[in-house]
N, C-alpha and C positions, 0 to 999 in steps of 0.2 A: 768540886772545881770552883764554885763561886767563892767559897771560903778562901781558897788558895789565891784567887785573883785579888781579893781584898788585902792579902798579905804581901807586901812588896818584897819580902825576903824569901817567899816560897819559891822553890826551884823546880816544880813539877814539870814545867815546860822547857827546861834547859837540860842539856847534856851534862853529865858529871864533869867536875873540874879536870879530872885526869884525862878524860876523853877529849875535852876541849883543848887542853894543852898539847895533846898528841896531834890533834888536827891542826893547831896553830903552827907547830913545828913543821908538819908536812907541808902546809901552805907556804911557809917561809922558804922551804927548799924549792917548791914549784915556782914561786915568784922569782927566786934567784935564777933558776934555769931560764925563765922567760926573759928576764932583764939582761942576762949575760950572754945567752946563746940564741935568744928569740925562738925558744923551743916550743913548737906548736903542740906537741904531745903533752907537755907540762901544762900549757894553758887549757888544753882540752879537759884535763882532769879537774882544773879549777871550774871550768864551765859546767861539767857534769855535776859537780857538787852543788853549785849555786843556781843553776838554771831554774829549777822548780821554785825555790823560795823567792828569787828575784821576780820571776813571772807573777807569782802570787801577790807579791808586794805591789807591783805595777798595776795588776788587774784590780786589786783592792782600791787603788786610786782612780783608775780610768773607767772601769766597768765596761770595757769594750774589748772583745777577744782579739780582733785584728790589730787594733792600735796597740794593745798590750804586747802582742807578739813582735810587732815592729820595734817598739820602744825597747823591749828586752834585748833584741838583737843589737840595737844601737848601743845599749849600755855595755854589752860585752865587747863590742868593737872599740868603744871609748876606753874601756879598761885595758884592752890589749895595747892600744896606741899609747896610753899613759905609761904602762909598764916598760915599753921599749924606747920611749922618748924622754920621759922625765928623769932628771937626775936625783930628785928628792927621794929619800928612802921610804919604802913602803913597809911599815911595821905590822900592818894588819889588813889583809886583803878583804876580809869581811866588811870592815868599816869603809874601805875604799869603794867596793862594789855597790853597797847600799847608798852611799853618798852620791855616787854617780847616778844611780837610779832615781833617787829623790830629786836631784837637780834637773834631770831630764823630764821628769813628771811635771815639775814646776814650769819648765819651758812649754810643755803641752798646755798647761792651764792658761798660761799667758797667751798662747796662740788661739786657744778657744775663746778666751775673753775678748780678744780683738775682733774675732769673727762674729761673736754673738752680742758684743757690747754689754757684757755683764761682768760682774766682779769676780776675781779669782776665788774669793771666799764662797760665793754662791756656787761656783762650779765644783769646788772641793766638797761641799756639803752634798750637792746633787750626785756626785760621783760615788757616794757611799750607798745610794738607794738600792743597788742590786747586790750588795755585799753578801747577802745570804746565799745567792746563787754562785758566788765565786769559790766557795769552799763547801765540800760535803760535810755537814756537821750533824752531830747528835741533837736531839730535841732541846736539851738543856743549853747547848752552845748557841743554837739558833735564838733561843729566848734571850740569852745574854747579849748576843750581838745586836738584837733588836733594841736593847736598852742602850748599848754603846752608841748606836746611831743617833741617839738623842743628845749626846755630848757635843760640845763645840769641837771644831776640827783639831785644835792643838791637843786636846785630851784624847780624841780618837787615835791620833797618830802615835802618841807615846804608848797607849795601851796596845795598839796593834803591834808595834815593834817589840814590846816587852813580852806580851802574852800569846800572840799568834806566831810571830817570827822567833820568839825565844831569845832575843838579844839581851845582853847585859846593859845595865844603866850606863856604864862607861862607853859601850859601843854606840848606844843611842845618842849620847852627848856629842860624840864625834860626828855622827851622821847628821844630826840636826844643827851642828855648829853652836852648841850651847855648853855652858859649864856643867860639870857633873852635878853640883849642888842644885843648880836650877832645874835640871831634869828630874832629880829626886823630888823637888817641891811640886813640879808640874804633875808628876806621876801620883804623888800623894793626894793632890787636889782632885785629880781625875778619878781616883779610886773612891775618894770621899763623896764626890758628886754621883758616881755610879751607884754607891750604896744608897744614897738618897732616892735616886730614881728607881732602884730595885724595890725599895720599901713601898714606893707609891704604886708600882706596877702590880696589878692583881694577878694571882697565880691562875 
């Protein structure tokens, strides 16, 4: 797994292209039903598919069960409202839902920063302290995540989205509102730094 993580083109954490394309087509049909008919059953299927990964993503950021549950609910409510009210075409629901989740988490960071009079960066770093408890992982993965925690937040984020959530670089670029090439560079630097830390870390 470590070797795979260091290879940006390794796809062990991603579904096959054919399955992903089938999922994408299904999502487009569900999104169409929500937008044209406000179909709750169609949205329920989108909810069932994404509730676990979105909750995991939010918990990774906030490290608080109750807050994460509340924010996750807000994220899906925002997604529903967006689909039924916005005229802009939604080409990829996965990108949309993760972007909404990330923006809502950023709002929480800002709210916490105002309350505690500390920087957003400090909060983001502190939020990763309990990451090991957020996912049940094998010993090797725990060791890996301990090393990832030593990276700066920008690197942690791209590695989490790429190798924990299994998102494509293109999806990550949309979610982070960055250019595809920039995300590739950030990911490359993150993996390079992770290699360096892994070498320094005794087994």
